[in-house]
C-alpha positions as CSV (number, residue, x, y, z in Angstrom):
1,M,-22.1,-3.5,-12.3
2,K,-20.4,-6.4,-12.2
3,V,-22.8,-8.6,-10.0
4,N,-25.5,-7.2,-12.0
5,L,-23.7,-8.5,-15.7
6,L,-23.2,-11.8,-13.8
7,F,-27.2,-12.0,-12.5
8,L,-28.3,-11.4,-16.2
9,F,-25.9,-14.1,-17.3
10,L,-27.0,-16.6,-14.9
11,T,-30.9,-15.6,-15.8
12,F,-30.2,-16.1,-19.3
13,F,-29.2,-19.5,-19.0
14,A,-31.7,-20.5,-16.4
15,I,-34.8,-19.8,-18.2
16,S,-32.9,-20.9,-22.1
17,P,-34.2,-25.2,-21.3
18,A,-35.3,-24.7,-24.8
19,F,-32.4,-25.5,-26.5
20,A,-32.2,-29.1,-26.8
21,Q,-29.3,-31.3,-25.0
22,E,-28.0,-34.3,-26.6
23,A,-30.6,-36.9,-28.3
24,E,-29.1,-40.1,-26.5
25,E,-29.3,-38.4,-23.2
26,D,-33.4,-36.9,-23.7
27,N,-34.6,-38.0,-20.2
28,D,-35.0,-36.4,-16.8
29,S,-32.2,-38.2,-15.2
30,L,-29.7,-35.6,-14.6
31,V,-26.0,-37.0,-16.5
32,I,-22.7,-35.1,-15.9
33,K,-19.6,-36.0,-17.4
34,T,-16.4,-34.2,-17.1
35,A,-12.7,-34.1,-19.3
36,K,-9.8,-32.7,-18.2
37,N,-7.6,-30.5,-20.9
38,T,-5.8,-33.3,-23.1
39,Y,-5.5,-33.2,-26.5
40,R,-8.3,-35.8,-27.0
41,L,-10.9,-35.1,-24.4
42,N,-12.1,-38.2,-22.3
43,F,-15.1,-37.4,-20.8
44,Q,-15.7,-39.5,-17.2
45,S,-19.2,-39.8,-15.1
46,A,-18.8,-36.4,-12.3
47,D,-20.6,-36.0,-9.4
48,L,-21.1,-32.2,-8.4
49,N,-23.2,-32.4,-5.2
50,Q,-20.6,-34.6,-3.5
51,V,-20.6,-34.3,0.2
52,D,-17.0,-35.6,1.2
53,G,-14.7,-33.0,1.7
54,F,-16.8,-30.3,0.8
55,Q,-16.3,-28.4,3.9
56,Q,-12.3,-28.2,2.5
57,Y,-13.4,-24.8,0.9
58,R,-10.1,-23.4,-0.1
59,I,-8.9,-23.8,-3.3
60,W,-6.0,-26.8,-3.0
61,G,-8.8,-28.0,-0.1
62,A,-9.6,-30.8,-2.5
63,H,-6.0,-32.6,-2.1
64,H,-6.8,-33.0,1.6
65,M,-3.4,-32.0,2.9
66,P,-2.0,-29.2,4.8
67,F,-0.5,-26.4,3.1
68,A,1.9,-23.5,3.8
69,R,-0.1,-20.6,3.5
70,S,0.9,-17.2,5.5
71,G,-3.0,-16.4,6.9
72,N,-6.4,-15.7,5.4
73,L,-8.1,-17.0,2.3
74,G,-6.0,-15.3,-0.3
75,L,-3.0,-14.4,0.9
76,A,0.6,-16.2,-0.6
77,A,1.2,-19.8,0.2
78,H,3.7,-22.5,-1.1
79,R,3.4,-26.4,-1.3
80,L,5.1,-28.6,1.2
81,S,7.0,-30.7,-1.5
82,V,9.2,-30.5,-4.2
83,E,8.8,-31.1,-7.9
84,A,10.9,-31.3,-10.8
85,Q,11.3,-27.8,-12.0
86,D,8.9,-26.3,-15.0
87,W,8.5,-22.4,-15.6
88,S,5.5,-21.1,-17.0
89,V,4.9,-17.0,-17.9
90,N,3.0,-17.3,-14.6
91,H,6.0,-17.5,-12.1
92,N,6.4,-13.6,-12.5
93,L,3.2,-14.0,-10.0
94,G,5.6,-16.0,-7.2
95,A,3.4,-17.1,-4.4
96,Y,0.1,-16.2,-5.7
97,Q,0.3,-18.5,-8.9
98,T,-2.0,-21.2,-7.2
99,Y,-5.2,-19.2,-7.5
100,V,-4.5,-18.8,-11.1
101,L,-6.6,-20.4,-13.7
102,N,-4.6,-22.1,-16.1
103,E,-4.8,-24.6,-19.4
104,D,-4.4,-27.3,-17.0
105,S,-7.1,-26.2,-14.7
106,M,-9.7,-26.0,-17.6
107,K,-12.2,-28.6,-17.3
108,F,-15.2,-29.7,-19.8
109,Y,-18.4,-30.9,-19.4
110,Q,-21.2,-32.9,-20.8
111,V,-24.6,-32.9,-19.5
112,S,-27.9,-34.0,-20.3
113,Q,-29.6,-30.8,-19.2
114,P,-28.7,-27.3,-18.2
115,V,-26.8,-27.2,-14.5
116,T,-26.7,-24.3,-12.9
117,Q,-24.4,-24.4,-9.3
118,L,-24.0,-21.7,-6.9
119,I,-21.5,-22.0,-3.3
120,Y,-21.3,-19.3,-0.7
121,V,-18.6,-19.6,2.1
122,N,-18.6,-17.3,5.1
123,G,-16.2,-17.1,7.6
124,A,-14.5,-14.5,10.7
125,E,-13.0,-11.2,9.3
126,E,-15.0,-11.1,6.1
127,E,-13.4,-14.5,5.0
128,Q,-15.9,-15.2,2.0
129,R,-15.9,-17.1,-1.4
130,F,-18.4,-17.1,-4.2
131,V,-18.9,-19.6,-6.9
132,A,-21.3,-19.7,-9.4
133,F,-20.9,-22.1,-12.1
134,H,-23.2,-23.3,-15.0
135,T,-23.0,-26.0,-18.3
136,Q,-25.0,-26.8,-20.5
137,N,-25.4,-28.5,-24.2
138,L,-26.6,-25.8,-26.9
139,G,-27.7,-28.5,-29.7
140,E,-26.0,-31.7,-30.5
141,G,-22.4,-31.3,-29.9
142,L,-21.7,-28.8,-28.3
143,N,-21.3,-27.9,-24.7
144,I,-20.8,-24.2,-23.4
145,S,-19.6,-23.2,-19.4
146,F,-18.6,-20.7,-17.3
147,Q,-17.6,-20.3,-13.8
148,Y,-17.4,-16.6,-11.5
149,D,-15.3,-17.0,-8.7
150,R,-15.1,-14.5,-6.4
151,M,-12.8,-15.0,-2.4
152,T,-11.9,-12.0,0.1
153,S,-11.2,-11.4,3.5
154,T,-10.1,-8.6,5.8
155,G,-7.4,-10.6,7.5
156,F,-7.0,-11.3,10.9
157,F,-4.0,-9.0,11.4
158,L,-3.5,-5.5,10.0
159,R,-2.6,-4.8,5.9
160,Q,-3.8,-8.5,4.7
161,L,-7.0,-7.6,2.9
162,T,-7.2,-9.8,-0.4
163,N,-9.5,-9.6,-3.2
164,H,-9.5,-12.6,-5.8
165,T,-11.8,-12.5,-8.8
166,R,-11.6,-15.4,-11.3
167,F,-13.9,-16.4,-14.2
168,Y,-13.7,-18.7,-17.1
169,V,-15.9,-19.8,-20.1
170,N,-15.1,-22.9,-22.4
171,Y,-16.7,-25.0,-24.9
172,N,-16.2,-28.2,-26.4
173,L,-18.1,-29.3,-29.8
174,H,-18.0,-32.0,-32.3
175,S,-19.8,-31.6,-35.8
176,R,-22.8,-33.8,-36.5
177,N,-20.8,-36.8,-38.0
178,K,-18.0,-36.1,-35.4
179,R,-15.2,-35.5,-37.6
180,F,-14.5,-32.4,-36.6
181,H,-13.4,-31.5,-33.0
182,S,-13.5,-28.7,-31.6
183,K,-12.6,-26.9,-27.7
184,G,-11.4,-23.1,-26.8
185,Y,-11.4,-21.4,-23.2
186,Y,-10.5,-17.9,-22.3
187,A,-9.7,-17.8,-18.6
188,I,-9.1,-14.4,-16.4
189,S,-8.0,-14.5,-12.8
190,N,-7.4,-10.6,-10.8
191,L,-5.6,-11.4,-7.8
192,K,-5.5,-7.9,-5.2
193,S,-3.7,-8.6,-2.3
194,Q,-2.4,-6.3,0.7
195,E,1.1,-6.7,2.2
196,N,2.2,-6.4,5.5
197,G,6.0,-7.8,5.4
198,G,5.2,-10.5,8.1
199,V,4.2,-9.6,12.2
200,F,6.5,-9.7,15.0
201,L,5.8,-8.6,18.7
202,S,7.5,-5.4,20.3
203,D,8.8,-5.5,23.7
204,E,5.7,-3.8,24.7
205,E,3.3,-6.4,23.4
206,S,2.5,-10.2,24.3
207,E,0.7,-13.1,22.5
208,E,-2.6,-12.1,23.8
209,D,-3.5,-8.9,22.6
210,N,-5.7,-8.3,19.8
211,T,-4.1,-9.6,16.5
212,V,-5.1,-5.9,15.3
213,L,-2.9,-4.2,17.6
214,L,0.3,-6.3,16.8
215,D,3.4,-4.6,14.5
216,I,3.6,-5.3,11.3
217,N,6.4,-4.6,8.9
218,L,4.4,-2.8,5.8
219,F,1.7,-0.5,6.5
220,D,1.0,0.7,2.9
221,A,1.7,-2.3,0.2
222,Q,0.3,-4.1,-2.0
223,N,0.8,-6.8,-5.0
224,R,-1.9,-6.3,-7.9
225,S,-1.8,-9.6,-10.4
226,R,-3.6,-10.3,-13.5
227,S,-3.7,-13.8,-15.3
228,Q,-5.2,-13.9,-18.8
229,V,-5.1,-17.3,-21.1
230,L,-7.3,-18.0,-24.1
231,G,-6.6,-20.9,-25.8
232,L,-8.3,-23.0,-29.3
233,N,-7.5,-26.5,-30.1
234,N,-9.0,-27.9,-33.7
235,Q,-8.8,-31.8,-34.9
236,Y,-10.3,-33.1,-38.3
237,D,-10.1,-36.8,-39.1
238,L,-9.2,-36.7,-42.8
239,I,-9.1,-40.9,-42.7
240,R,-10.9,-42.8,-40.4
241,I,-12.9,-46.7,-40.7
242,D,-16.3,-45.4,-38.7
243,S,-16.8,-42.9,-36.2
244,N,-14.9,-44.4,-33.4
245,N,-11.9,-45.2,-35.1
246,T,-9.6,-43.2,-37.0
247,L,-6.6,-43.5,-38.6
248,F,-5.1,-40.2,-39.7
249,N,-6.3,-37.0,-38.0
250,I,-4.8,-32.8,-38.1
251,Y,-4.8,-30.5,-35.1
252,H,-4.3,-27.2,-34.6
253,K,-3.7,-25.6,-31.2
254,F,-3.8,-21.7,-30.2
255,N,-2.8,-20.6,-26.8
256,Y,-1.9,-17.2,-25.8
257,V,-1.1,-16.0,-22.2
258,R,-0.4,-12.9,-20.2
259,S,0.7,-12.6,-16.7
260,Y,1.3,-9.2,-15.3
261,R,2.3,-7.8,-11.6
262,N,2.5,-4.5,-10.1
263,Y,3.8,-4.5,-6.5
264,N,4.2,-0.6,-4.8
265,H,4.4,0.3,-1.4
266,D,5.3,3.5,0.6
267,L,7.6,3.1,3.7
268,T,6.8,5.9,5.2
269,N,5.6,5.0,8.3
270,S,6.6,1.1,8.0
271,N,9.8,-0.8,8.9
272,Q,12.6,1.5,7.2
273,D,15.0,-1.7,7.6
274,F,12.8,-4.6,6.1
275,Y,14.4,-4.2,2.8
276,R,18.1,-4.5,2.5
277,K,18.6,-2.6,-0.5
278,S,16.7,0.1,-2.9
279,F,18.2,0.8,-6.4
280,F,16.2,3.8,-7.1
281,D,13.9,5.1,-4.3
282,P,14.5,4.6,-0.4
283,T,11.0,5.1,-0.1
284,L,8.7,4.4,-2.6
285,A,8.3,1.7,-5.2
286,A,6.1,1.2,-8.1
287,D,7.0,-1.7,-9.9
288,S,5.4,-3.9,-12.6
289,A,6.2,-6.4,-15.0
290,F,3.8,-8.7,-17.6
291,V,5.1,-11.3,-20.1
292,D,3.2,-12.2,-23.3
293,E,3.7,-15.8,-24.9
294,L,1.8,-16.9,-27.8
295,S,2.2,-20.4,-29.3
296,N,1.0,-22.5,-32.3
297,E,1.1,-26.0,-32.4
298,V,0.1,-28.2,-35.5
299,G,0.3,-32.0,-35.7
300,V,-1.0,-35.3,-36.8
301,Q,-2.8,-37.9,-34.8
302,L,-2.5,-41.6,-36.0
303,F,-4.0,-44.7,-35.5
304,N,-7.3,-43.6,-34.0
305,H,-5.1,-41.5,-31.6
306,R,-2.4,-43.7,-30.3
307,L,0.5,-41.9,-31.5
308,L,1.0,-37.9,-32.0
309,G,3.7,-35.8,-33.4
310,G,3.7,-31.7,-34.0
311,L,6.1,-28.2,-34.1
312,R,5.3,-25.7,-31.7
313,Q,6.4,-22.4,-32.0
314,S,5.9,-19.6,-29.1
315,S,6.6,-16.2,-28.8
316,F,7.7,-14.4,-25.5
317,N,7.6,-10.7,-25.1
318,Y,9.4,-9.9,-21.2
319,F,8.3,-6.1,-20.1
320,Q,9.5,-4.6,-17.1
321,N,9.5,-0.9,-16.0
322,Y,10.6,0.0,-19.0
323,L,14.3,-1.2,-18.5
324,I,13.4,-4.4,-20.1
325,D,11.6,-5.0,-22.6
326,Q,12.8,-8.1,-24.5
327,N,11.2,-10.7,-27.4
328,L,12.0,-14.4,-27.4
329,N,11.0,-17.0,-29.3
330,S,11.4,-20.5,-29.4
331,S,10.5,-23.6,-31.5
332,F,9.9,-27.1,-30.2
333,F,9.0,-31.1,-31.4
334,L,7.1,-33.4,-29.6
335,A,5.5,-36.6,-29.7
336,Q,2.9,-38.6,-27.7
337,Y,2.3,-42.2,-27.4
338,N,-1.2,-43.8,-25.9
339,D,-2.2,-47.2,-26.1
340,T,-2.4,-51.0,-24.1
341,L,0.0,-53.2,-25.2
342,L,-0.3,-57.0,-23.9
343,G,-2.5,-56.1,-21.6
344,Q,-1.0,-52.6,-19.9
345,H,-1.5,-49.4,-20.8
346,I,1.4,-47.4,-21.6
347,Y,1.7,-43.7,-22.2
348,G,4.8,-42.1,-23.5
349,Y,5.7,-37.9,-23.8
350,F,8.6,-36.5,-25.7
351,E,9.4,-32.9,-26.1
352,K,12.5,-31.2,-27.2
353,G,13.3,-27.6,-28.0
354,L,14.8,-27.0,-31.4
355,S,15.5,-23.5,-31.3
356,G,15.4,-20.0,-29.4
357,F,15.3,-19.3,-26.1
358,H,14.6,-22.7,-24.9
359,R,16.4,-24.7,-27.4
360,D,17.7,-27.2,-24.9
361,E,15.0,-28.0,-22.9
362,F,14.3,-31.8,-23.2
363,E,11.2,-33.4,-21.5
364,L,10.8,-37.4,-21.9
365,Q,7.9,-38.8,-19.4
366,A,6.6,-42.8,-19.4
367,K,4.2,-44.3,-17.3
368,V,2.5,-47.8,-17.2
369,N,-0.8,-49.0,-15.8
370,F,-0.4,-53.0,-15.5
371,Q,-3.1,-55.0,-15.8
372,Q,-4.9,-56.0,-12.3
373,V,-3.9,-59.0,-10.4
374,K,-6.8,-60.2,-8.5
375,T,-7.2,-57.0,-6.1
376,F,-4.4,-54.9,-6.6
377,K,-3.3,-52.4,-9.2
378,F,0.5,-51.3,-10.2
379,S,1.3,-48.5,-12.2
380,A,4.9,-47.2,-13.0
381,E,6.6,-44.0,-14.3
382,A,9.6,-42.4,-15.5
383,S,10.8,-39.0,-16.6
384,I,13.9,-36.8,-17.1
385,T,13.7,-33.0,-17.9
386,Q,15.8,-30.1,-18.5
387,K,14.2,-27.6,-18.3
388,Q,15.1,-23.4,-19.2
389,P,14.6,-21.4,-16.0
390,D,12.2,-18.0,-16.8
391,Y,14.3,-15.0,-18.3
392,F,12.9,-13.2,-15.2
393,L,15.2,-15.4,-13.1
394,E,18.2,-14.2,-15.5
395,Q,17.0,-10.6,-15.9
396,Y,15.2,-8.2,-13.4
397,R,14.6,-4.7,-12.9
398,S,13.3,-3.3,-9.4
399,N,13.3,-1.2,-6.9
400,Q,14.2,-3.9,-4.1
401,N,15.8,-6.4,-6.8
402,Y,18.7,-6.5,-9.7
403,F,18.9,-9.7,-11.4
404,N,21.9,-9.9,-14.0
405,Q,23.0,-14.0,-14.9
406,S,23.0,-16.7,-17.0
407,L,21.4,-19.9,-15.5
408,K,21.5,-23.3,-16.8
409,T,18.8,-25.4,-17.7
410,A,17.8,-27.1,-14.3
411,N,17.4,-31.2,-14.7
412,A,15.5,-33.7,-13.3
413,Q,15.2,-37.7,-13.2
414,V,11.9,-39.0,-11.3
415,L,10.8,-42.5,-10.4
416,R,7.5,-43.1,-9.1
417,F,5.7,-46.7,-8.1
418,R,2.4,-47.0,-6.9
419,M,0.4,-49.9,-5.6
420,Q,-3.6,-49.9,-5.1
421,E,-5.1,-52.4,-3.2
422,E,-8.9,-52.6,-3.9
423,F,-10.1,-55.1,-0.9
424,S,-8.5,-53.2,1.8
425,G,-8.7,-49.4,0.2
426,I,-4.7,-48.8,0.8
427,D,-2.9,-46.7,-1.8
428,L,0.8,-46.5,-1.7
429,S,3.4,-44.2,-3.7
430,V,7.0,-44.0,-3.6
431,S,9.3,-41.3,-5.7
432,V,12.5,-41.0,-6.1
433,K,13.9,-37.9,-7.5
434,N,17.1,-36.4,-8.5
435,L,17.2,-32.6,-9.6
436,S,20.4,-30.9,-10.5
437,N,21.1,-27.0,-11.1
438,F,17.9,-26.3,-8.6
439,V,16.8,-23.2,-8.7
440,Y,15.7,-21.1,-5.8
441,F,16.2,-17.9,-3.8
442,D,18.7,-17.3,-1.1
443,S,18.3,-15.5,2.0
444,L,18.8,-12.3,0.3
445,S,16.6,-12.8,-2.1
446,Q,19.1,-13.6,-4.7
447,V,18.8,-16.4,-7.3
448,Q,21.2,-19.1,-7.1
449,Q,21.6,-22.6,-8.4
450,S,22.6,-25.3,-6.6
451,E,26.2,-27.1,-7.5
452,S,25.8,-30.4,-6.4
453,A,22.7,-32.3,-7.0
454,I,19.6,-32.8,-4.4
455,S,18.4,-36.2,-3.9
456,L,15.1,-37.0,-2.6
457,V,12.8,-39.8,-1.4
458,E,9.1,-39.3,-1.2
459,I,6.6,-42.0,0.4
460,Q,2.9,-41.5,0.5
461,L,0.2,-43.7,2.0
462,K,-3.5,-43.3,1.8
463,K,-6.2,-45.4,3.6
464,H,-9.6,-45.0,4.7
465,F,-11.1,-47.2,7.7
466,V,-14.9,-47.8,7.9
467,F,-15.9,-49.4,11.1
468,F,-19.0,-49.6,13.2
469,R,-20.8,-49.3,10.0
470,N,-20.7,-45.7,10.1
471,M,-17.7,-44.0,11.4
472,N,-15.0,-43.0,8.9
473,L,-11.1,-42.8,9.1
474,L,-9.7,-41.4,6.1
475,N,-5.2,-41.3,6.3
476,K,-3.2,-39.5,4.4
477,I,0.3,-39.6,5.4
478,V,3.6,-38.1,3.3
479,F,7.3,-38.6,4.3
480,Q,10.0,-37.1,2.6
481,Q,13.9,-37.1,3.1
482,F,16.4,-34.7,0.9
483,S,19.6,-34.9,0.7
484,D,20.0,-30.9,1.0
485,K,17.9,-29.5,4.2
486,E,19.3,-26.1,3.3
487,I,18.0,-25.5,-0.1
488,T,15.1,-27.5,0.5
489,P,13.9,-26.4,3.9
490,L,10.4,-28.3,3.9
491,P,9.1,-31.1,6.4
492,E,10.1,-35.0,6.3
493,L,6.7,-35.6,7.8
494,Y,3.2,-34.5,7.3
495,S,-0.5,-35.6,7.2
496,Y,-4.1,-35.7,7.0
497,H,-6.8,-37.4,9.4
498,S,-10.3,-37.3,9.1
499,L,-12.7,-39.2,11.4
500,Y,-16.2,-38.6,11.1
501,Y,-20.0,-40.3,10.9
502,G,-21.3,-40.6,8.1
503,N,-25.1,-41.8,7.0
504,E,-27.7,-41.7,4.5
505,L,-31.3,-40.7,6.3
506,F,-34.6,-40.2,5.6
507,N,-34.7,-42.5,2.4
508,K,-31.1,-41.3,1.3
509,K,-32.5,-37.6,0.6
510,L,-30.1,-36.2,3.5
511,N,-26.5,-37.4,3.4
512,L,-25.1,-36.1,7.0
513,Q,-21.4,-36.1,8.2
514,F,-20.3,-34.6,11.4
515,G,-16.0,-35.4,12.4
516,F,-13.0,-34.1,12.7
517,D,-10.4,-33.3,10.2
518,L,-6.3,-33.0,11.9
519,Y,-3.6,-31.6,9.9
520,Y,-0.3,-32.4,11.1
521,L,3.1,-30.4,9.9
522,G,6.1,-31.5,10.7
523,E,9.1,-29.4,12.1
524,Y,11.1,-27.6,9.2
525,E,13.3,-24.5,8.2
526,G,10.8,-23.3,6.0
527,Y,10.9,-20.2,4.1
528,A,10.1,-16.5,4.4
529,F,8.5,-14.6,2.1
530,S,9.0,-11.4,0.1
531,P,6.3,-8.9,-1.0
532,S,8.6,-7.0,-3.7
533,L,9.5,-10.6,-5.9
534,A,5.8,-12.3,-4.6
535,Q,8.2,-15.4,-4.2
536,M,9.4,-17.7,-1.1
537,H,13.0,-17.5,-0.3
538,L,15.4,-19.3,2.0
539,R,15.8,-17.7,5.7
540,G,19.4,-17.9,6.8
541,K,21.0,-19.2,9.5
542,G,20.3,-19.0,13.5
543,T,16.3,-18.6,13.1
544,E,13.8,-20.7,15.0
545,V,12.3,-23.6,13.2
546,L,8.6,-24.0,12.0
547,G,6.0,-26.5,11.8
548,N,5.6,-28.6,14.2
549,I,2.2,-28.0,13.9
550,T,-1.4,-29.6,14.7
551,Q,-4.3,-28.3,13.8
552,L,-8.0,-29.9,14.6
553,D,-10.9,-29.0,12.9
554,F,-14.6,-29.8,13.7
555,F,-17.2,-29.8,10.8
556,L,-20.8,-30.8,10.1
557,S,-21.6,-31.1,6.4
558,M,-25.0,-32.5,5.1
559,G,-26.3,-32.9,1.4
560,I,-30.0,-32.6,1.1
561,N,-31.9,-34.3,-1.8
562,Q,-28.9,-34.5,-4.2
563,N,-29.8,-30.1,-4.9
564,A,-28.3,-28.6,-1.7
565,R,-25.2,-29.1,0.3
566,A,-24.2,-26.9,3.7
567,F,-21.2,-27.0,6.2
568,V,-20.2,-25.6,9.4
569,K,-17.0,-25.6,10.4
570,F,-15.0,-24.7,13.9
571,E,-11.4,-24.5,12.2
572,N,-7.8,-24.4,14.4
573,L,-9.8,-25.1,17.7
574,L,-6.3,-25.8,19.3
575,Y,-4.8,-22.3,19.2
576,D,-5.7,-18.6,19.9
577,N,-6.4,-15.7,17.7
578,F,-2.2,-15.6,18.0
579,D,0.2,-18.4,18.6
580,A,3.6,-17.6,16.9
581,Q,3.5,-21.7,17.4
582,T,1.3,-21.6,14.0
583,Y,4.7,-20.2,11.6
584,R,4.6,-21.9,8.4
585,I,6.1,-19.4,6.9
586,Q,8.1,-17.1,8.6
587,D,6.4,-14.2,10.5
588,Y,3.1,-15.0,8.9
589,P,0.9,-16.6,12.2
590,I,-2.2,-18.9,11.1
591,P,-5.1,-17.5,12.6
592,G,-6.8,-19.1,15.5
593,R,-10.2,-20.5,16.3
594,A,-12.6,-18.9,13.8
595,L,-16.2,-20.5,12.9
596,K,-16.9,-21.0,8.7
597,F,-19.8,-22.1,7.0
598,G,-20.9,-23.2,3.4
599,L,-23.8,-23.7,0.9
600,S,-24.4,-24.6,-2.1
601,W,-27.7,-25.3,-4.5
602,T,-27.9,-27.2,-7.8
603,M,-30.4,-25.9,-10.0
604,L,-31.4,-28.0,-12.7
605,N,-33.7,-26.2,-15.5
């Protein structure tokens, strides 16, 4: 039924070229512009048919960096760097948050003609991803876009089936005189994943055995999650000089988010000792928790949107297993500055909790993009944040986990400097971070806060070499140092390298790339994963280190006539189906050699 509705939806838009596009773009050439979800949309040219990186089909593939994943497409994962801590209501979804569509992931479009794009990726063990995207202008000043994203996999090891569906629809419009601007979106993420609790070798097994024969901890467990977000933002220019210069603007922003997660298991045929505690039933668990957030924000923007001031009121409802039903309220003041001064672009943001659960929160950001000096671009940014941990980190009632505590605000000070050199293509950034009251899960899956501050330095270097005219070597390297490796057990070094041949053939009708992607992940202590919490936690002492992994992929990518793209990829060439050296998360090996292919087709109506 869902497939039929999707087909009907696509057909409707495919046969509707009669809808007028922007008058100033009334020609046969395709113009696509996209904007991030900021207060005032700033549209930039975009390319939906870019061949570079098309073989990076995973959600985080655009980062071109290794990721700590627990196996096939759709399973739990975590980043390899540490940022200033902040919590949304989707914290309830734990290590599956990376798959969730939210306010920050929305993109808005302007197009000269309707565009429909279909993407399909297939691999071993029914690892599949299908994306259907459509955008078009409906009359002057109105654009509507939607995307359907489905990813599934049966898993390379027992009980790792994933089935995720994500969908969003959004619009952006302005009135004919451009005084009124509006944008809105609705997004839903349905995530279903079996949980096997990790793979282990018994005395009778060896690494050469079929992966589906290896022992697992949980034979009947799963996480089911859902996140929904609805957002509206309306703005009206009250006083302006002309259509491009506004002196006084008022706005209203509405946002509603619901986050739901259900975890259940039956330990009858599983490892009875996998969980250390059971508060209600030692064999069966059926835990549910959801969080609602409803927020309204009103404010003004002055001097052509250079200065913004506003107030936000947020209401929360936390519910779990009929044991927690808590309503919370918070109010905030916020201000933003965005302008150019003496040739330097300056951005500043301030937010302070005024009352309620988040009354102690504080955030101050500043960023300067300095004027270009010959071929050099420099930028610097600093931030001070003070964030209230999520309520479920203080109060939690489930079959395996019980929290009853009060947490301090998590504080962070971050300095970041970036240098870009156009001639050489060097992109260097250095970050210094100081984190206090850092919140983490210990080896018993209990919430803790660090007693002392954690300092870390992170250096990122990017460089793209071109030699012999068509040979390319893309490098991205991250080096980081931590003052406390027990609480932040992440690698000091990880990197991505891509060596490939690239050329445009047949009068630039065919864009061809083929070569190798190499990911390196240095040695680190790493995390274990708790299915009941859906969170990463420390592993404890005496465990073998993770990492020291080199993943090598071969790929062939093609772009044909600006409409079609395709890739073939042999992933993880260096490892067999099972290899204990591939763990990035404790007891979760990465699948070995596998063939993947992907297709993309863009249709212009």
